[in-house]
PDB file of N, CA, C and O in Angstrom, chain B, residues numbered from 101:
ATOM      1  N   MET B 101      -0.749   8.807  30.176  1.00  0.00           N
ATOM      2  CA  MET B 101      -1.531   7.740  30.891  1.00  0.00           C
ATOM      3  C   MET B 101      -1.410   6.430  30.049  1.00  0.00           C
ATOM      4  O   MET B 101      -1.554   6.499  28.829  1.00  0.00           O
ATOM      5  N   ALA B 102      -1.174   5.356  30.604  1.00  0.00           N
ATOM      6  CA  ALA B 102      -1.030   4.097  29.875  1.00  0.00           C
ATOM      7  C   ALA B 102      -2.296   3.490  29.574  1.00  0.00           C
ATOM      8  O   ALA B 102      -3.296   3.615  30.282  1.00  0.00           O
ATOM      9  N   LYS B 103      -2.230   2.798  28.455  1.00  0.00           N
ATOM     10  CA  LYS B 103      -3.502   2.045  27.978  1.00  0.00           C
ATOM     11  C   LYS B 103      -3.238   0.515  27.883  1.00  0.00           C
ATOM     12  O   LYS B 103      -2.126   0.067  27.606  1.00  0.00           O
ATOM     13  N   GLU B 104      -4.213  -0.177  28.104  1.00  0.00           N
ATOM     14  CA  GLU B 104      -4.124  -1.639  28.042  1.00  0.00           C
ATOM     15  C   GLU B 104      -5.201  -2.272  27.317  1.00  0.00           C
ATOM     16  O   GLU B 104      -6.388  -1.954  27.394  1.00  0.00           O
ATOM     17  N   VAL B 105      -4.666  -3.266  26.548  1.00  0.00           N
ATOM     18  CA  VAL B 105      -5.633  -4.162  25.633  1.00  0.00           C
ATOM     19  C   VAL B 105      -5.508  -5.619  26.072  1.00  0.00           C
ATOM     20  O   VAL B 105      -4.410  -6.050  26.423  1.00  0.00           O
ATOM     21  N   GLU B 106      -6.484  -6.312  26.064  1.00  0.00           N
ATOM     22  CA  GLU B 106      -6.486  -7.758  26.209  1.00  0.00           C
ATOM     23  C   GLU B 106      -7.471  -8.537  25.201  1.00  0.00           C
ATOM     24  O   GLU B 106      -8.547  -8.047  24.858  1.00  0.00           O
ATOM     25  N   CYS B 107      -7.061  -9.662  24.801  1.00  0.00           N
ATOM     26  CA  CYS B 107      -7.909 -10.457  23.964  1.00  0.00           C
ATOM     27  C   CYS B 107      -9.216 -10.795  24.780  1.00  0.00           C
ATOM     28  O   CYS B 107     -10.340 -10.755  24.280  1.00  0.00           O
ATOM     29  N   LYS B 108      -8.935 -11.152  26.162  1.00  0.00           N
ATOM     30  CA  LYS B 108     -10.093 -11.390  26.926  1.00  0.00           C
ATOM     31  C   LYS B 108     -11.239 -10.360  26.917  1.00  0.00           C
ATOM     32  O   LYS B 108     -12.431 -10.666  26.890  1.00  0.00           O
ATOM     33  N   SER B 109     -10.791  -9.212  26.939  1.00  0.00           N
ATOM     34  CA  SER B 109     -11.842  -7.997  26.777  1.00  0.00           C
ATOM     35  C   SER B 109     -12.672  -8.154  25.587  1.00  0.00           C
ATOM     36  O   SER B 109     -13.779  -7.615  25.569  1.00  0.00           O
ATOM     37  N   ALA B 110     -12.240  -8.863  24.547  1.00  0.00           N
ATOM     38  CA  ALA B 110     -12.986  -9.071  23.193  1.00  0.00           C
ATOM     39  C   ALA B 110     -13.723 -10.370  23.337  1.00  0.00           C
ATOM     40  O   ALA B 110     -14.426 -10.781  22.414  1.00  0.00           O
ATOM     41  N   GLY B 111     -13.592 -11.014  24.432  1.00  0.00           N
ATOM     42  CA  GLY B 111     -14.381 -12.391  24.552  1.00  0.00           C
ATOM     43  C   GLY B 111     -13.604 -13.419  23.991  1.00  0.00           C
ATOM     44  O   GLY B 111     -14.223 -14.462  23.779  1.00  0.00           O
ATOM     45  N   ILE B 112     -12.247 -13.399  23.654  1.00  0.00           N
ATOM     46  CA  ILE B 112     -11.534 -14.436  23.143  1.00  0.00           C
ATOM     47  C   ILE B 112     -10.646 -15.129  24.280  1.00  0.00           C
ATOM     48  O   ILE B 112     -10.039 -14.450  25.108  1.00  0.00           O
ATOM     49  N   ASP B 113     -10.616 -16.384  24.264  1.00  0.00           N
ATOM     50  CA  ASP B 113      -9.809 -17.097  25.231  1.00  0.00           C
ATOM     51  C   ASP B 113      -8.440 -17.058  24.713  1.00  0.00           C
ATOM     52  O   ASP B 113      -8.063 -17.859  23.857  1.00  0.00           O
ATOM     53  N   CYS B 114      -7.570 -16.009  25.281  1.00  0.00           N
ATOM     54  CA  CYS B 114      -6.193 -15.879  24.868  1.00  0.00           C
ATOM     55  C   CYS B 114      -5.527 -15.059  26.008  1.00  0.00           C
ATOM     56  O   CYS B 114      -6.143 -14.183  26.615  1.00  0.00           O
ATOM     57  N   PRO B 115      -4.273 -15.380  26.258  1.00  0.00           N
ATOM     58  CA  PRO B 115      -3.668 -14.657  27.418  1.00  0.00           C
ATOM     59  C   PRO B 115      -2.976 -13.397  26.963  1.00  0.00           C
ATOM     60  O   PRO B 115      -2.261 -12.819  27.782  1.00  0.00           O
ATOM     61  N   PHE B 116      -3.110 -12.902  25.733  1.00  0.00           N
ATOM     62  CA  PHE B 116      -2.382 -11.732  25.215  1.00  0.00           C
ATOM     63  C   PHE B 116      -2.887 -10.504  25.993  1.00  0.00           C
ATOM     64  O   PHE B 116      -4.090 -10.296  26.146  1.00  0.00           O
ATOM     65  N   MET B 117      -1.960  -9.725  26.464  1.00  0.00           N
ATOM     66  CA  MET B 117      -2.290  -8.397  27.259  1.00  0.00           C
ATOM     67  C   MET B 117      -0.986  -7.476  26.851  1.00  0.00           C
ATOM     68  O   MET B 117       0.184  -7.849  26.929  1.00  0.00           O
ATOM     69  N   LEU B 118      -1.425  -6.252  26.420  1.00  0.00           N
ATOM     70  CA  LEU B 118      -0.403  -5.264  26.185  1.00  0.00           C
ATOM     71  C   LEU B 118      -0.694  -3.955  26.929  1.00  0.00           C
ATOM     72  O   LEU B 118      -1.826  -3.475  26.880  1.00  0.00           O
ATOM     73  N   ARG B 119       0.342  -3.336  27.650  1.00  0.00           N
ATOM     74  CA  ARG B 119       0.111  -2.147  28.147  1.00  0.00           C
ATOM     75  C   ARG B 119       1.216  -1.188  27.689  1.00  0.00           C
ATOM     76  O   ARG B 119       2.363  -1.628  27.599  1.00  0.00           O
ATOM     77  N   THR B 120       0.965   0.024  27.408  1.00  0.00           N
ATOM     78  CA  THR B 120       1.902   0.967  27.039  1.00  0.00           C
ATOM     79  C   THR B 120       1.229   2.391  27.018  1.00  0.00           C
ATOM     80  O   THR B 120       0.009   2.556  27.012  1.00  0.00           O
ATOM     81  N   GLU B 121       2.125   3.359  27.008  1.00  0.00           N
ATOM     82  CA  GLU B 121       1.618   4.685  26.955  1.00  0.00           C
ATOM     83  C   GLU B 121       1.585   5.376  25.633  1.00  0.00           C
ATOM     84  O   GLU B 121       1.173   6.524  25.466  1.00  0.00           O
ATOM     85  N   ASN B 122       2.067   4.559  24.677  1.00  0.00           N
ATOM     86  CA  ASN B 122       2.162   4.960  23.209  1.00  0.00           C
ATOM     87  C   ASN B 122       1.047   4.324  22.420  1.00  0.00           C
ATOM     88  O   ASN B 122       1.032   3.100  22.295  1.00  0.00           O
ATOM     89  N   ASP B 123       0.090   5.098  21.866  1.00  0.00           N
ATOM     90  CA  ASP B 123      -1.065   4.574  21.127  1.00  0.00           C
ATOM     91  C   ASP B 123      -0.537   3.906  19.801  1.00  0.00           C
ATOM     92  O   ASP B 123      -1.033   2.866  19.367  1.00  0.00           O
ATOM     93  N   ASP B 124       0.408   4.512  19.242  1.00  0.00           N
ATOM     94  CA  ASP B 124       0.904   3.794  17.976  1.00  0.00           C
ATOM     95  C   ASP B 124       1.473   2.490  18.266  1.00  0.00           C
ATOM     96  O   ASP B 124       1.300   1.602  17.432  1.00  0.00           O
ATOM     97  N   GLU B 125       2.102   2.253  19.285  1.00  0.00           N
ATOM     98  CA  GLU B 125       2.724   1.005  19.652  1.00  0.00           C
ATOM     99  C   GLU B 125       1.629   0.098  20.054  1.00  0.00           C
ATOM    100  O   GLU B 125       1.722  -1.090  19.744  1.00  0.00           O
ATOM    101  N   LEU B 126       0.614   0.522  20.700  1.00  0.00           N
ATOM    102  CA  LEU B 126      -0.429  -0.325  21.169  1.00  0.00           C
ATOM    103  C   LEU B 126      -1.077  -0.901  19.999  1.00  0.00           C
ATOM    104  O   LEU B 126      -1.305  -2.110  19.943  1.00  0.00           O
ATOM    105  N   VAL B 127      -1.400  -0.056  19.014  1.00  0.00           N
ATOM    106  CA  VAL B 127      -2.111  -0.434  17.779  1.00  0.00           C
ATOM    107  C   VAL B 127      -1.293  -1.415  16.978  1.00  0.00           C
ATOM    108  O   VAL B 127      -1.803  -2.459  16.570  1.00  0.00           O
ATOM    109  N   SER B 128      -0.102  -1.118  16.758  1.00  0.00           N
ATOM    110  CA  SER B 128       0.766  -1.892  15.897  1.00  0.00           C
ATOM    111  C   SER B 128       1.001  -3.293  16.470  1.00  0.00           C
ATOM    112  O   SER B 128       0.857  -4.260  15.721  1.00  0.00           O
ATOM    113  N   PHE B 129       1.339  -3.457  17.692  1.00  0.00           N
ATOM    114  CA  PHE B 129       1.590  -4.751  18.268  1.00  0.00           C
ATOM    115  C   PHE B 129       0.168  -5.547  18.356  1.00  0.00           C
ATOM    116  O   PHE B 129       0.119  -6.756  18.129  1.00  0.00           O
ATOM    117  N   SER B 130      -0.971  -4.791  18.698  1.00  0.00           N
ATOM    118  CA  SER B 130      -2.095  -5.624  18.722  1.00  0.00           C
ATOM    119  C   SER B 130      -2.483  -6.087  17.433  1.00  0.00           C
ATOM    120  O   SER B 130      -2.829  -7.259  17.281  1.00  0.00           O
ATOM    121  N   GLN B 131      -2.454  -5.179  16.381  1.00  0.00           N
ATOM    122  CA  GLN B 131      -2.760  -5.786  15.081  1.00  0.00           C
ATOM    123  C   GLN B 131      -1.875  -6.787  14.603  1.00  0.00           C
ATOM    124  O   GLN B 131      -2.288  -7.650  13.828  1.00  0.00           O
ATOM    125  N   GLN B 132      -0.655  -6.754  15.004  1.00  0.00           N
ATOM    126  CA  GLN B 132       0.220  -8.034  14.612  1.00  0.00           C
ATOM    127  C   GLN B 132      -0.277  -9.240  15.270  1.00  0.00           C
ATOM    128  O   GLN B 132      -0.526 -10.279  14.658  1.00  0.00           O
ATOM    129  N   HIS B 133      -0.429  -9.069  16.637  1.00  0.00           N
ATOM    130  CA  HIS B 133      -0.954 -10.311  17.337  1.00  0.00           C
ATOM    131  C   HIS B 133      -2.233 -10.860  16.760  1.00  0.00           C
ATOM    132  O   HIS B 133      -2.310 -12.060  16.496  1.00  0.00           O
ATOM    133  N   VAL B 134      -3.291  -9.993  16.541  1.00  0.00           N
ATOM    134  CA  VAL B 134      -4.518 -10.430  16.008  1.00  0.00           C
ATOM    135  C   VAL B 134      -4.452 -11.076  14.653  1.00  0.00           C
ATOM    136  O   VAL B 134      -5.195 -12.015  14.367  1.00  0.00           O
ATOM    137  N   LYS B 135      -3.587 -10.590  13.834  1.00  0.00           N
ATOM    138  CA  LYS B 135      -3.431 -11.139  12.467  1.00  0.00           C
ATOM    139  C   LYS B 135      -2.739 -12.431  12.518  1.00  0.00           C
ATOM    140  O   LYS B 135      -3.201 -13.412  11.936  1.00  0.00           O
ATOM    141  N   LYS B 136      -1.584 -12.472  13.231  1.00  0.00           N
ATOM    142  CA  LYS B 136      -0.772 -13.711  13.348  1.00  0.00           C
ATOM    143  C   LYS B 136      -1.592 -14.889  14.120  1.00  0.00           C
ATOM    144  O   LYS B 136      -1.693 -16.011  13.623  1.00  0.00           O
ATOM    145  N   THR B 137      -2.108 -14.581  15.240  1.00  0.00           N
ATOM    146  CA  THR B 137      -2.715 -15.530  16.185  1.00  0.00           C
ATOM    147  C   THR B 137      -4.123 -15.904  15.733  1.00  0.00           C
ATOM    148  O   THR B 137      -4.432 -17.076  15.517  1.00  0.00           O
ATOM    149  N   HIS B 138      -4.993 -14.858  15.591  1.00  0.00           N
ATOM    150  CA  HIS B 138      -6.398 -15.139  15.303  1.00  0.00           C
ATOM    151  C   HIS B 138      -6.854 -15.053  13.896  1.00  0.00           C
ATOM    152  O   HIS B 138      -8.030 -15.286  13.618  1.00  0.00           O
ATOM    153  N   LYS B 139      -5.940 -14.716  12.950  1.00  0.00           N
ATOM    154  CA  LYS B 139      -6.158 -14.559  11.525  1.00  0.00           C
ATOM    155  C   LYS B 139      -7.246 -13.813  11.301  1.00  0.00           C
ATOM    156  O   LYS B 139      -8.163 -14.275  10.623  1.00  0.00           O
ATOM    157  N   LYS B 140      -7.313 -12.471  11.869  1.00  0.00           N
ATOM    158  CA  LYS B 140      -8.273 -11.436  11.621  1.00  0.00           C
ATOM    159  C   LYS B 140      -7.591 -10.145  11.676  1.00  0.00           C
ATOM    160  O   LYS B 140      -6.484  -9.992  12.192  1.00  0.00           O
ATOM    161  N   ASP B 141      -8.330  -9.160  11.093  1.00  0.00           N
ATOM    162  CA  ASP B 141      -7.703  -7.827  11.008  1.00  0.00           C
ATOM    163  C   ASP B 141      -8.611  -6.952  11.925  1.00  0.00           C
ATOM    164  O   ASP B 141      -9.821  -7.168  11.995  1.00  0.00           O
ATOM    165  N   MET B 142      -8.009  -5.981  12.609  1.00  0.00           N
ATOM    166  CA  MET B 142      -8.737  -4.905  13.476  1.00  0.00           C
ATOM    167  C   MET B 142      -8.126  -3.590  13.044  1.00  0.00           C
ATOM    168  O   MET B 142      -6.932  -3.464  12.773  1.00  0.00           O
ATOM    169  N   SER B 143      -9.042  -2.597  12.995  1.00  0.00           N
ATOM    170  CA  SER B 143      -8.701  -1.337  12.676  1.00  0.00           C
ATOM    171  C   SER B 143      -8.141  -0.534  13.940  1.00  0.00           C
ATOM    172  O   SER B 143      -8.393  -0.898  15.088  1.00  0.00           O
ATOM    173  N   ARG B 144      -7.490   0.400  13.690  1.00  0.00           N
ATOM    174  CA  ARG B 144      -6.893   1.238  14.723  1.00  0.00           C
ATOM    175  C   ARG B 144      -7.947   1.772  15.627  1.00  0.00           C
ATOM    176  O   ARG B 144      -7.766   1.811  16.844  1.00  0.00           O
ATOM    177  N   GLN B 145      -9.003   2.169  15.085  1.00  0.00           N
ATOM    178  CA  GLN B 145     -10.260   2.686  15.905  1.00  0.00           C
ATOM    179  C   GLN B 145     -10.707   1.597  16.825  1.00  0.00           C
ATOM    180  O   GLN B 145     -10.868   1.809  18.027  1.00  0.00           O
ATOM    181  N   ASP B 146     -10.905   0.451  16.279  1.00  0.00           N
ATOM    182  CA  ASP B 146     -11.537  -0.786  17.037  1.00  0.00           C
ATOM    183  C   ASP B 146     -10.559  -1.006  18.311  1.00  0.00           C
ATOM    184  O   ASP B 146     -10.980  -1.167  19.456  1.00  0.00           O
ATOM    185  N   ILE B 147      -9.235  -0.988  17.956  1.00  0.00           N
ATOM    186  CA  ILE B 147      -8.300  -1.339  19.081  1.00  0.00           C
ATOM    187  C   ILE B 147      -8.220  -0.239  20.161  1.00  0.00           C
ATOM    188  O   ILE B 147      -8.096  -0.515  21.354  1.00  0.00           O
ATOM    189  N   LEU B 148      -8.295   1.013  19.690  1.00  0.00           N
ATOM    190  CA  LEU B 148      -8.270   2.174  20.769  1.00  0.00           C
ATOM    191  C   LEU B 148      -9.652   2.193  21.433  1.00  0.00           C
ATOM    192  O   LEU B 148      -9.647   2.574  22.603  1.00  0.00           O
ATOM    193  N   LYS B 149     -10.877   1.839  20.882  1.00  0.00           N
ATOM    194  CA  LYS B 149     -12.071   1.649  21.645  1.00  0.00           C
ATOM    195  C   LYS B 149     -12.014   0.522  22.649  1.00  0.00           C
ATOM    196  O   LYS B 149     -12.667   0.630  23.687  1.00  0.00           O
ATOM    197  N   MET B 150     -11.277  -0.557  22.415  1.00  0.00           N
ATOM    198  CA  MET B 150     -11.306  -1.707  23.285  1.00  0.00           C
ATOM    199  C   MET B 150     -10.243  -1.342  24.307  1.00  0.00           C
ATOM    200  O   MET B 150     -10.410  -1.833  25.423  1.00  0.00           O
ATOM    201  N   ALA B 151      -9.217  -0.595  24.129  1.00  0.00           N
ATOM    202  CA  ALA B 151      -8.224  -0.200  25.220  1.00  0.00           C
ATOM    203  C   ALA B 151      -8.807   0.514  26.371  1.00  0.00           C
ATOM    204  O   ALA B 151      -9.702   1.349  26.239  1.00  0.00           O
ATOM    205  N   LYS B 152      -8.236   0.142  27.619  1.00  0.00           N
ATOM    206  CA  LYS B 152      -8.530   0.691  28.804  1.00  0.00           C
ATOM    207  C   LYS B 152      -7.471   1.562  29.365  1.00  0.00           C
ATOM    208  O   LYS B 152      -6.291   1.224  29.263  1.00  0.00           O
ATOM    209  N   ASN B 153      -7.814   2.639  29.938  1.00  0.00           N
ATOM    210  CA  ASN B 153      -6.921   3.589  30.523  1.00  0.00           C
ATOM    211  C   ASN B 153      -6.415   2.861  31.933  1.00  0.00           C
ATOM    212  O   ASN B 153      -7.214   2.402  32.750  1.00  0.00           O
ATOM    213  N   VAL B 154      -5.172   2.828  32.075  1.00  0.00           N
ATOM    214  CA  VAL B 154      -4.660   2.238  33.449  1.00  0.00           C
ATOM    215  C   VAL B 154      -3.735   3.083  34.072  1.00  0.00           C
ATOM    216  O   VAL B 154      -3.240   2.766  35.154  1.00  0.00           O
TER     217      VAL B 154
END
């Protein structure tokens, strides 16, 4: 089952959205985006909690 993560779900006004069936890919790309764009760090656990099954 695919998972989806969006910045909007975290209350951030940002168009970033990622959907994938691979948890490692979801976490890696999301962490890179958050660090580069929002200058913050997010743990793997936090990203997976925020992800929705689609």
